C-alpha positions in Angstrom: -20.7 28.0 -3.2 -21.9 24.5 -4.1 -19.7 22.9 -6.8 -21.2 21.8 -10.0 -22.2 18.1 -9.7 -19.7 15.7 -11.3 -20.8 14.2 -14.6 -18.3 11.3 -14.3 -15.8 10.3 -11.7 -12.6 8.3 -11.9 -10.7 7.0 -8.9 -7.1 5.7 -9.2 -6.6 3.8 -6.0 -2.9 3.2 -6.1 -0.4 1.3 -4.0 1.3 4.5 -3.1 -1.1 7.3 -3.9 -4.8 7.7 -4.7 -6.2 10.3 -7.0 -9.7 11.4 -7.8 -10.8 13.1 -11.0 -14.1 14.4 -12.3 -15.6 15.7 -15.4 -18.2 18.5 -15.1 -21.0 19.5 -17.5 -18.6 21.2 -19.9 -16.7 17.9 -20.3 -13.4 19.2 -18.9 -11.6 17.0 -16.4 -10.7 18.3 -13.0 -8.5 16.6 -10.4 -9.7 16.9 -6.8 -7.5 18.8 -4.5 -7.2 18.1 -0.8 -6.4 20.8 1.8 -3.8 18.9 3.6 -1.8 20.0 6.7 1.3 20.9 4.6 -0.6 22.5 1.7 -3.0 21.5 -1.1 -2.3 18.2 -2.9 -3.9 16.0 -5.5 -2.0 12.8 -4.7 -3.6 11.4 -1.5 -1.2 8.9 0.1 -2.7 5.4 0.3 -2.1 5.0 4.0 -4.1 4.3 7.1 -3.4 5.2 10.7 -5.2 3.8 13.7 -4.3 6.1 16.6 -5.2 5.4 20.2 -6.3 8.5 22.1 -6.7 8.5 25.8 -8.3 11.2 27.8 -8.8 11.3 31.6 -12.2 10.1 32.6 -13.0 8.6 29.2 -12.4 5.1 27.7 -9.5 4.9 25.2 -10.7 5.7 21.6 -9.1 4.5 18.4 -9.2 7.3 15.7 -8.9 6.2 12.1 -7.2 8.5 9.6 -5.9 8.3 6.1 -3.5 10.0 3.7 -1.3 12.8 5.1 -3.4 12.9 8.2 -2.5 9.3 8.9 1.2 10.1 8.4 0.9 13.1 10.8 -0.7 10.8 13.4 2.1 8.3 13.0 4.9 11.0 13.2 3.2 12.5 16.3 2.8 9.2 18.2 4.4 6.2 16.4 4.1 3.9 19.4 0.4 4.3 19.7 -0.4 4.4 16.0 -0.9 1.3 13.8 0.4 2.7 10.4 -0.4 0.8 7.3 0.8 1.6 3.8 0.8 -0.2 0.4 -2.2 -2.2 1.6 -3.5 -2.5 -2.0 -1.1 -5.4 -2.4 -3.4 -7.4 -0.2 -6.3 -7.1 -2.6 -5.8 -10.3 -4.7 -4.3 -12.4 -1.9 -6.5 -15.2 -0.5 -3.8 -15.7 2.2 -4.8 -12.3 3.7 -8.1 -12.7 5.4 -8.0 -10.1 8.1 -5.8 -8.2 10.6 -6.8 -7.4 14.2 -6.6 -3.9 15.5 -7.7 -3.3 19.1 -9.6 -6.5 19.1 -11.5 -5.6 16.0 -11.1 -7.7 12.8 -10.4 -5.9 9.5 -10.7 -7.6 6.2 -9.2 -6.0 3.1 -12.6 -4.5 2.2 -12.8 -3.0 5.7 -9.4 -1.4 5.4 -10.3 0.0 1.9 -13.7 1.2 3.1 -12.1 3.0 6.1 -9.6 4.6 3.7 -12.2 5.7 1.1 -14.5 7.2 3.8 -11.7 9.3 5.2 -10.7 10.3 1.6 -14.3 11.4 1.0 -14.3 13.3 4.2 -11.1 15.2 3.4 -12.4 15.8 -0.2 -14.9 18.2 1.4 -17.5 19.8 -0.9 -15.7 18.3 -3.9 -17.0 14.9 -2.9 -20.5 15.8 -1.7 -22.4 15.6 -5.0 -21.1 12.3 -6.5 -22.7 10.4 -9.4 -24.0 6.9 -8.8 -21.4 5.6 -11.3 -17.7 5.4 -10.8 -14.8 4.2 -13.0 -12.2 2.5 -10.8 -8.7 1.8 -12.0 -7.4 -1.7 -11.7 -4.0 -3.1 -12.6 -3.5 -5.5 -15.5 -1.9 -7.9 -13.0 -2.6 -7.5 -9.3 0.5 -7.5 -7.0 0.8 -9.8 -4.1 -1.7 -12.5 -5.3 -3.3 -13.8 -8.4 -7.0 -14.0 -7.4 -8.4 -11.2 -9.6 -12.0 -12.1 -8.8 -11.4 -11.9 -5.1 -9.7 -8.5 -5.5 -12.6 -7.0 -7.5 -15.1 -8.5 -5.1 -13.4 -6.7 -2.3 -13.3 -3.5 -4.3 -17.0 -3.8 -5.0 -17.8 -4.1 -1.3 -15.7 -1.1 -0.3 -16.8 1.2 -3.1 -20.4 0.4 -2.6 -20.0 1.5 1.0 -19.0 4.9 -0.4 -22.4 5.1 -2.0 -21.7 4.1 -5.6 -24.3 1.8 -7.2 -22.8 1.4 -10.7 -19.1 0.4 -10.2 -17.0 -0.2 -13.3 -13.4 -1.2 -13.7 -10.9 0.0 -16.3 -7.3 -1.0 -16.7 -5.0 1.7 -15.3 -2.7 2.1 -18.4 -5.9 2.5 -20.5 -6.9 5.4 -18.3 -3.5 6.9 -18.8 -3.8 6.4 -22.5 -7.1 8.4 -22.6 -5.3 11.2 -20.6 -2.5 11.2 -23.1 -4.8 11.2 -26.1 -6.1 14.6 -25.3 -2.9 16.1 -26.9 -3.1 14.1 -30.1 -4.0 16.0 -33.3 -3.8 13.0 -35.6 -4.1 9.3 -35.6 -1.6 7.5 -33.5 -0.8 4.2 -31.9 0.2 4.7 -28.3 2.0 2.5 -25.9 1.3 3.5 -22.3 3.6 2.2 -19.5 2.2 2.8 -16.0 4.6 2.2 -13.1 3.0 2.1 -9.7 4.2 1.0 -6.3 3.1 -2.6 -6.8 2.5 -3.2 -10.5 3.9 -2.3 -13.9 1.2 -2.2 -16.6 1.3 -1.7 -20.3 -1.4 -1.0 -22.8 -1.4 -0.3 -26.6 -4.3 1.7 -27.9 -5.0 3.1 -31.4 -6.5 6.6 -31.5 -8.1 7.9 -34.8 -9.9 11.2 -35.5 -13.6 10.8 -36.1 -16.6 13.1 -36.5 -17.2 13.0 -32.7 -13.6 13.2 -31.7 -11.0 10.6 -31.3 -12.1 7.0 -31.8 -10.1 4.5 -29.8 -9.3 0.8 -30.2 -7.6 -1.4 -27.6 -4.9 -3.5 -29.3 -3.0 -5.2 -26.4 -2.2 -5.1 -22.7 0.2 -6.8 -20.3 1.4 -6.4 -16.8 3.6 -7.8 -14.1 3.2 -7.6 -10.3 6.5 -5.8 -9.6 7.4 -2.1 -9.5 8.7 0.5 -7.1 8.0 -1.5 -3.9 10.0 -4.4 -5.3 12.9 -2.0 -5.9 12.6 -0.8 -2.3 13.0 -4.4 -1.0 16.2 -5.0 -3.0 17.7 -1.9 -1.3 16.6 -3.0 2.1 17.8 -6.6 1.5 21.3 -5.3 0.6 21.7 -2.4 3.0 19.4 -2.7 5.9 18.5 -6.3 6.7 22.1 -7.4 7.3 22.3 -4.7 10.0 19.1 -6.1 11.5 20.3 -9.7 11.8 19.8 -11.2 8.4 22.5 -13.8 7.8 23.4 -14.1 11.5 22.9 -16.9 13.9 21.5 -17.9 17.3 21.9 -20.7 19.8 19.1 -23.2 20.4 20.2 -25.8 23.0 23.4 -27.2 21.7 22.9 -26.1 18.1 23.8 -22.9 16.2 21.0 -22.0 13.8 20.5 -19.3 11.2 18.0 -16.5 11.9 14.8 -17.4 10.0 14.6 -15.6 6.7 10.9 -15.1 6.9 11.4 -12.2 9.4 13.2 -10.3 6.7 10.9 -11.3 3.9 8.3 -9.1 5.5 10.4 -6.1 4.3 9.5 -7.1 0.7 6.2 -5.4 1.1 5.4 -2.4 3.2 2.0 -3.8 4.1 3.5 -7.0 5.6 6.0 -5.0 7.6 3.1 -3.2 9.4 1.5 -6.5 10.2 4.6 -8.2 11.5 4.6 -5.9 14.5 1.3 -7.4 15.7 2.1 -11.0 14.6 3.0 -14.1 16.6 6.5 -13.9 15.0 7.3 -11.0 17.4 7.5 -13.3 20.4 9.8 -15.7 18.4 12.0 -12.7 17.4 12.3 -11.6 21.1 13.2 -15.2 22.1 15.8 -15.5 19.4 17.3 -12.1 20.3 18.1 -13.4 23.8 20.3 -16.2 22.3 21.6 -14.4 19.2 25.3 -14.5 18.5 25.0 -10.8 17.4 22.2 -9.6 19.8 22.8 -5.9 18.9 21.5 -6.6 15.3 18.3 -8.3 16.5 17.8 -5.4 19.0 17.7 -3.1 15.9 15.1 -5.3 14.2 12.9 -5.3 17.3 13.3 -1.5 17.6 12.3 -1.0 13.9 9.1 -3.1 14.5 8.2 -2.0 18.1 8.8 1.7 17.4 7.1 1.6 14.0 10.1 2.9 12.1 8.8 1.5 8.8 7.7 4.9 7.4 11.1 6.5 8.2 12.7 3.6 6.4 10.4 4.1 3.4 11.4 7.8 3.3 15.1 6.9 3.3 14.6 4.4 0.5 12.6 6.9 -1.6 15.3 9.5 -1.2 18.0 7.1 -2.4 16.0 6.1 -5.5 15.4 9.8 -6.4 19.1 10.6 -5.9 20.2 7.7 -8.0 17.9 8.8 -10.8 20.0 12.0 -11.0 23.5 10.8 -10.2 25.8 7.9 -10.7 26.2 7.4 -6.9 24.4 8.5 -3.8 24.4 8.2 0.0 21.8 6.0 1.7 21.1 7.1 5.3 18.5 5.6 7.6 18.3 7.3 11.0 15.5 6.5 13.4 15.6 6.2 17.2 19.0 4.6 18.1 19.4 3.2 14.6 21.8 4.8 12.1 22.7 3.0 8.9 24.7 4.7 6.2 26.2 3.5 2.9 27.5 4.7 -0.4 25.6 3.2 -3.3 26.5 3.3 -7.0 23.8 3.3 -9.5 25.4 0.4 -11.3 25.1 -1.7 -8.0 21.4 -0.7 -7.6 20.7 -1.7 -11.2 22.3 -5.1 -10.6 20.2 -5.6 -7.4 17.0 -4.9 -9.3 17.9 -6.9 -12.4 15.3 -9.6 -11.8 12.5 -7.0 -11.7 13.9 -5.2 -14.8 13.9 -8.5 -16.7 10.2 -9.1 -15.7 9.3 -5.6 -16.7 11.1 -6.0 -20.0 9.3 -9.3 -20.7 5.9 -7.7 -20.1 6.7 -4.8 -22.5 7.7 -7.3 -25.2 4.5 -9.3 -24.6 2.3 -6.2 -25.1 4.1 -5.5 -28.4 3.8 -9.1 -29.6 0.1 -9.3 -28.7 -0.7 -6.1 -30.6 0.7 -7.7 -33.8 2.8 -4.7 -34.4 6.5 -4.1 -34.7 8.1 -1.7 -32.3 8.7 0.8 -35.1 4.9 0.9 -35.8 4.2 2.3 -32.3 3.9 6.1 -32.8 4.1 7.4 -29.3 5.3 6.0 -25.9 3.9 7.5 -22.7 5.7 6.7 -19.5 3.9 7.5 -16.2 4.4 6.8 -12.5 7.4 7.5 -10.3 9.4 4.4 -11.2 9.5 5.6 -14.8 12.2 8.0 -13.7 14.6 5.2 -12.9 17.2 5.3 -15.7 17.4 1.5 -16.0 13.6 1.4 -16.5 13.7 4.2 -19.1 16.5 2.3 -21.0 14.1 -0.6 -21.6 12.1 1.8 -23.8 15.1 3.6 -25.3 16.5 0.3 -26.6 13.2 -0.5 -28.4 11.9 2.9 -29.6 13.1 6.1 -31.0 13.7 8.3 -28.0 12.0 11.2 -29.8 8.7 9.3 -29.5 9.0 8.8 -25.7 7.3 11.2 -23.3 6.8 11.3 -19.6 4.2 13.1 -17.6 1.1 13.1 -15.4 2.9 11.0 -12.8 0.1 11.3 -10.3 -2.9 12.5 -12.2 -2.9 10.8 -15.6 -4.8 7.6 -14.7 -7.6 9.2 -12.6 -8.1 11.9 -15.3 -8.2 9.2 -18.0 -10.7 7.1 -16.0 -13.0 10.1 -15.7 -12.7 10.7 -19.4 -13.5 7.0 -20.1 -16.8 7.7 -18.3 -17.8 10.0 -21.2 -17.5 7.2 -23.8 -20.8 6.3 -25.5 -20.1 2.6 -25.2 -18.7 2.1 -21.7 -18.7 -1.7 -22.2 -15.8 -1.4 -24.7 -13.5 0.1 -22.0 -14.9 -1.0 -18.6 -16.0 -4.1 -16.8 -18.6 -4.8 -14.1 -18.5 -7.6 -11.6 -21.2 -10.2 -11.7 -22.7 -12.7 -14.3 -22.6 -10.2 -17.1 -19.2 -8.9 -16.3 -16.2 -10.3 -14.4 
């Protein structure tokens, strides 16, 4: 049975997950489901896998996969799979021009195109009849770089390769606000806090009943390029990097020198970790390991990079964060290959580690309130969405400013994409979206 063509489509390309939502002729919003190996899902992991397949009598072939299929390829054969995650954080970085995979050069737009094409493939019949127009979510502040025009230029190239000819951009927290507004029965001023992997974004929107439904007015927005991935790095920096050689030394001729910090800075972003394995730094790391005062630690670092343990490390970090959201203390355990690192972690210690990020998030929340011209007490509803919103220290930022009875959480994966599709139904799209080019961005 051929599905009813989509009336509007919203795509939330996130640092961690990507979600696609559509409205049909009846105006209802529907989130696309993917028939993944482990069951149906709506949150399609923002990952890429380049797997080398070799068959007797045939030249080696590099197969490109995305989402859970990329993860499966990596788990099945980590040594022959280039696994890339969190690559959205490259988008606004002019420092990232390309990466080389099997002698082929990939710019950011090529990585995103490859990802989107596989996403469309796995979307099946649900993504066969797409409208010419798409509403794409964008953060208020891009992570990993400040060149907004470059990021959207790269988006434009990639989404046009998917077949879209009218590409519009809407702020991600505004999309979440439209999703939340469906439950409103009276006028309300809503603060939406959207916590992704790479950015934390805030938007204040006024919704008022009108003859044609809810009228909406944007009051303020703010954002900061830190979120869940930055929390991950703080955990790695405290618990893992010291076991991989951070803070140790090596001999160079007659001198004893510290191991360069830049090797461990790559752990600050999952995308950079994937690229370090294929970088010139790997030769330097191997040379240093031969003269290290604690060679066993450098051997672990080399194993993490050579054997592609980055995803296993990501899973260990994610488990710890979830456990600390529910308990005052938890056990961190990272076991991969010959590496086994275990430590007890108190929530209070974790909160101290992430205090710089908490301060940046808190400042951005205050900026949104100040720009709206409102007092905190004049905000009627607060909607928190995204996985990092479950971190108690993050929630406390809002509990200190607002009546807890006004704070709600939900739609962690689907709210933004659903709201973007709903924005596509607005009579005046220019109020809520932007285009690239002379008349737009």
